[in-house]
C-alpha positions, 0 to 999 in steps of 0.5 A, spaced: 581 692 696 577 688 692 569 687 694 571 680 695 577 681 700 572 686 704 567 681 704 572 676 707 575 681 712 569 682 715 565 676 714 563 673 721 565 666 724 561 662 728 565 664 734 564 671 732 557 670 732 557 666 739 562 671 742 557 677 740 551 673 743 554 671 749 556 678 750 550 681 748 546 677 754 551 678 759 551 685 758 544 687 760 545 682 766 551 686 769 548 692 768 541 690 772 545 687 777 550 693 778 543 698 778 540 693 784 546 693 788 547 700 788 540 702 789 540 697 794 546 701 798 543 707 797 536 706 799 537 700 804 529 701 806 526 700 799 526 695 794 531 696 788 527 696 782 529 697 774 524 699 769 519 698 775 521 691 776 524 687 781 527 680 783 526 677 789 529 671 793 524 667 797 526 665 803 519 663 806 515 657 806 508 661 806 507 660 799 509 653 797 506 650 791 501 644 793 500 640 786 495 636 790 490 641 791 492 647 787 494 652 792 501 656 792 505 660 787 512 659 788 517 655 792 523 657 797 529 659 793 525 661 787 526 667 784 520 671 783 519 677 779 514 683 781 512 689 778 510 696 781 503 698 780 498 702 782 495 699 789 488 701 787 488 696 781 489 690 786 484 686 787 482 679 791 487 673 789 492 677 787 499 676 789 503 682 792 509 684 795 509 689 801 513 692 807 511 689 813 511 694 820 517 690 822 521 692 815 520 684 813 518 684 805 513 680 805 509 676 798 502 674 800 496 673 796 490 678 797 484 675 801 480 680 802 479 688 801 479 692 807 480 698 810 485 700 816 483 703 823 483 709 820 478 707 815 483 708 809 483 702 803 487 696 805 489 689 804 488 682 808 493 678 806 494 670 807 500 665 806 497 660 801 501 654 805 500 656 812 492 659 811 494 664 816 491 671 815 497 676 816 496 680 823 495 687 820 491 690 814 496 692 809 495 700 806 497 702 800 503 706 802 506 699 804 505 696 797 511 694 793 509 691 787 505 685 784 507 678 783 508 676 775 512 670 775 517 666 777 524 663 776 524 656 780 531 655 784 534 661 781 534 664 788 541 662 790 544 664 783 541 671 784 544 671 791 551 670 789 550 675 784 549 680 789 555 679 793 562 682 792 565 676 789 559 675 784 559 682 782 566 680 780 565 674 777 560 677 772 564 683 770 570 679 768 565 674 764 565 679 757 572 679 758 573 672 759 568 671 753 572 676 749 579 673 750 576 666 749 573 667 743 580 671 741 584 665 742 580 660 739 579 664 733 587 665 733 588 657 734 583 656 728 587 660 724 594 657 726 591 650 724 588 653 717 595 656 716 599 650 718 595 646 714 596 651 708 603 651 709 603 643 709 600 643 703 604 648 699 610 644 702 608 637 699 606 641 692 613 644 692 616 637 693 612 634 688 614 639 683 621 638 685 620 631 684 618 632 677 623 637 675 628 632 677 625 627 674 625 631 667 632 633 668 634 625 669 630 624 663 634 630 659 641 627 661 639 620 659 637 623 652 643 627 651 647 621 653 643 616 648 
């Protein structure tokens, strides 16, 4: 096989590149989603994390953004990302996620650095929208992580991906991508082949016509 043929054989088309890009994008999403789901099932009392980061779906209005006075950090149905940190590194005005005494996962702002009834370091938490101080100081062992950023209105998508039907859909997306790209490639190749065959048939017909004209001319010359 010549180098030219080798280049043609391994040349990537736009469809190949599109398929590779989509595949590379969805594989990490699938891996992360499955890891979070499995960790959540194994340790239901803990917030599942991947590489010390965790996505959380906002279901409360307590931190709703108010553009008029510049308060709030995220809205209901947003997807927020938190990072596991050393609780001692947290300071006033940081936003953090903690597990409340009733097991609820809460993400509020640190209003003040305080101590609990036993004199241990703790945090006084407040909701930006409600302006209500949380009832009990939050100790280091309750801290889950520090808020990093939000993905607006992505909570519904994240919730769907954690359901069985969502997991199945995401698992099959790469398969659909591969099959779709392969189908489009074969369809394109078939059209190209049909076009070349049509051109070849037209060329053969033209040559036959020329041959017939030449034969007729030769017969005419023989008769004369």
